[in-house]
C-alpha positions as CSV (number, residue, x, y, z in Angstrom):
1,X,9.7,-19.1,-72.4
2,X,10.5,-15.5,-71.5
3,X,12.8,-13.2,-73.5
4,X,14.4,-10.0,-72.3
5,X,13.1,-6.8,-73.2
6,X,15.6,-4.4,-74.8
7,X,15.2,-0.6,-74.5
8,X,16.8,1.5,-77.2
9,X,16.8,5.3,-76.4
10,X,16.1,7.8,-79.1
11,X,17.7,10.8,-79.9
12,X,19.9,12.6,-77.2
13,X,19.1,10.0,-74.5
14,X,20.8,7.2,-72.6
15,X,19.8,4.4,-70.7
16,X,21.6,3.8,-67.4
17,X,21.6,1.6,-64.5
18,X,22.4,3.2,-61.2
19,X,25.2,1.7,-59.3
20,X,24.4,0.4,-55.8
21,X,26.4,2.0,-53.1
22,X,26.5,1.4,-49.4
23,X,25.9,4.8,-47.8
24,X,28.4,5.6,-45.0
25,X,28.6,8.6,-42.8
26,X,32.1,10.3,-42.6
27,X,32.8,8.3,-39.4
28,X,32.2,5.0,-41.3
29,X,28.7,4.3,-40.0
30,X,26.6,2.5,-42.6
31,X,23.4,4.5,-42.9
32,X,19.8,3.0,-43.2
33,X,17.9,2.6,-46.5
34,X,15.6,5.6,-45.8
35,X,18.7,7.8,-45.1
36,X,20.2,7.3,-48.6
37,X,20.3,10.0,-51.0
38,X,19.4,9.1,-54.6
39,X,22.6,7.6,-56.3
40,X,24.4,9.7,-58.7
41,X,26.7,7.2,-60.3
42,X,25.5,4.7,-63.1
43,X,26.7,2.5,-65.8
44,X,25.6,3.3,-69.5
45,X,23.4,0.5,-70.6
46,X,22.4,1.7,-74.0
47,X,22.9,5.0,-76.0
48,X,20.7,7.0,-78.3
49,X,21.2,8.0,-81.8
50,X,22.3,11.5,-81.2
51,X,25.5,12.9,-82.8
52,X,26.8,14.6,-79.7
53,X,26.7,11.7,-77.2
54,X,30.4,10.7,-76.3
55,X,29.7,7.9,-73.9
56,X,29.4,4.4,-74.7
57,X,27.8,1.2,-73.3
58,X,29.8,0.0,-70.2
59,X,31.1,3.6,-69.2
60,X,30.4,4.9,-65.7
61,X,28.9,8.4,-65.6
62,X,27.8,10.9,-62.8
63,X,24.5,12.3,-63.6
64,X,22.4,15.4,-62.3
65,X,20.5,14.4,-59.2
66,X,16.8,13.9,-59.8
67,X,17.0,13.8,-63.5
68,X,15.4,11.4,-66.0
69,X,12.7,9.0,-65.7
70,X,12.9,5.9,-63.7
71,X,11.8,2.7,-65.4
72,X,11.6,-1.0,-64.4
73,X,12.5,-3.7,-66.9
74,X,12.7,-7.4,-66.3
75,X,12.7,-6.5,-62.5
76,X,15.8,-4.3,-63.0
77,X,15.7,-0.5,-62.2
78,X,17.0,1.8,-64.9
79,X,16.9,5.5,-65.6
80,X,16.4,7.2,-69.1
81,X,18.0,10.4,-69.2
82,X,18.9,13.2,-71.6
83,X,22.4,13.5,-72.5
84,X,22.6,16.9,-71.1
85,X,22.0,15.5,-67.6
86,X,25.4,13.7,-67.6
87,X,27.8,15.7,-65.7
88,X,31.0,13.6,-66.0
89,X,32.4,10.3,-67.2
90,X,34.2,8.3,-64.5
91,X,37.7,7.2,-65.6
92,X,39.7,4.5,-63.9
């Protein structure tokens, strides 16, 4: 019997899951895997204990390129980032 591991960020950190986006050129051509840039949009999975964090679980955010630490939990890819690396919240 396996149980899912849960990660709870500490302080001013948040755990995000990068959103999978199929990259296309300006002309609509799908780009191969090796031509992709690192994704910058992600869903907030867990939020740390800091007072200044104003995102909640389920929000979609845009974060600074090459920020945070990539981790793998239960075969899923996540990024643990500092709250300061969040550039914007995506509103629908």
